[in-house]
N, C-alpha and C positions, 0 to 999 in steps of 0.2 A: 504493499500500500504506499509506503514511504517513497519507493522508487517512482511510482506513477505520479504521486504529487510533485516530486522534484521534476519530473519531465514536463509536467503541465506547467509548472512555475517558469521553467526555462523556455519553454515555447512561447508563453505569454511575453516574457521579457524579450525575447528574439522579435516578436511581432511588434512591440513597442519601439525597440531599436531600429527595425526596418521602417516603421512609420516616421520616426524622427529623421532618419537618413534621407527618406523619400521627400519629406518637407524641406530639408536642407538642400537637396539636389534641385528641387523645383525653384528654390529661392536663390541658388547659387549660379545661375546662368551669367549674370553680370560679373560676379567674382571670377569665373573662368575666363571670360573675355578679358578682364583686367590683368590676370596673371599672364595670359598669353602676350598681351601687349607689353607687360613688364618684362617678360623673357626676351622679347624681340628687341625692346629698348636697350636692355643689358647687353645683348649681343652686339648691337650697333655701336655702343660706347666702348666695347672691348672687355667687358667683365666676363671672366670665365665662369660658366654654369656647369657643374658636374652633373651629368645625366646618368640614371641607372641604366643598365643594360637589361635587355628582355630576359636573358639567362639568369640574372640575379634575381629578378621579380619572380620568375617561374619557380626557381629553386626555393625561395622564401614561402611562396604560396603552397608548394608541395609539402614543405616541412609543417606548416600550420595545419594543413588538412590531415596529414599523417598522424600528428599529435592528437588532433581532435578525434580521429577515427579510433585511436587507441583508447581514448578517455571515454568516449560516448557510445562506441560500437555502433549498434544498428539505429540508434537514435540520430546519427549524423545525417541521414537521409531526410528525416522529417524537419529538421531545424532550418535548412536553407528554404524550404517551402514556406514556412511561416514568416521568415525574414522577407522574402520576396513579396509575399501578400501584403505585409506591412508597408514595404517600399512603394508598391503600386498604390495602395491606399494613401500614402503620404504625398505622392506625386499628384494624384487626382484631387486631393482634399483642398490644395491651394492652387 
């Protein structure tokens, strides 16, 4: 019973996290444009900007997913679904 309650609480928290992230993404379009303009301006004036490589990002994401799979086992498949539903709800809410 305690395991089910824990899973439900985590699913609700993931939904809320996705909802907040969706609202932030919906409101962040101007921020993304300003970041791109800032990066271009920094490049024009000669400031070196270190960019992450795709390999480093993929390795990091793989390590996170592997760790979560070991921790949550079969719950890992339901959690992204709750987060995605919350994300879409957040995008559509505002």
